[in-house]
N, C-alpha and C positions, 0 to 999 in steps of 0.2 A: 854365487851370486842371484840366483832364483830365490833363495831363500832370505836373502836381504831383500830382495825386492818385493817379496810376499810381506815381509815384516815392516818395510816403510808404507806398504798399500794400507796394512791392518792399522798402523798407528793413523795415519790419515782418516779413514774411516771412523776410527774411534774419536778423534776429536771432532769430526764433524757432528757425529753423534752427540757428542756432550754440549755441543752449540745449539742442538735442536734443529739440525739441518735434516732435509727431506731427500736430498741427492747430492752428489759432486758433478760438476759439468766440468770440461775443459781439464779433464785428468790428464796428468804427462810424468813420465821419469827423467829425470836426469841423471846422468852417471858421471862421474870424473875420478881420475887417478890421483891419489893423495900422495902415495909413494910407493915403491916396488912393492908389488904384492898386494897392495892396499886399495880400495876404491870405496867413494862415497855414492851412495843412492840415495836420491831424493826424489819423493813422491808428492805432487803438489795439483791442486785443482781449487775449482770456486765451490763452497758449500753453500747451497740455496734451499730457501724455504717455500713451498708452494704455498698460492693462496687462492681462492676462489674470487673470480671476476663476475660480478651480477649485475 
């Protein structure tokens, strides 16, 4: 499970980087059982881009 959680996290970070994000906020994991001995792990958050306010 920890390996799957790490993979979901890595995919989320890669996707945010592809979008040009500087950070991910409000990040969460969600896990649900899909079958006996199998689980689904979701990592989600909001990708943000910083900008300077002058």
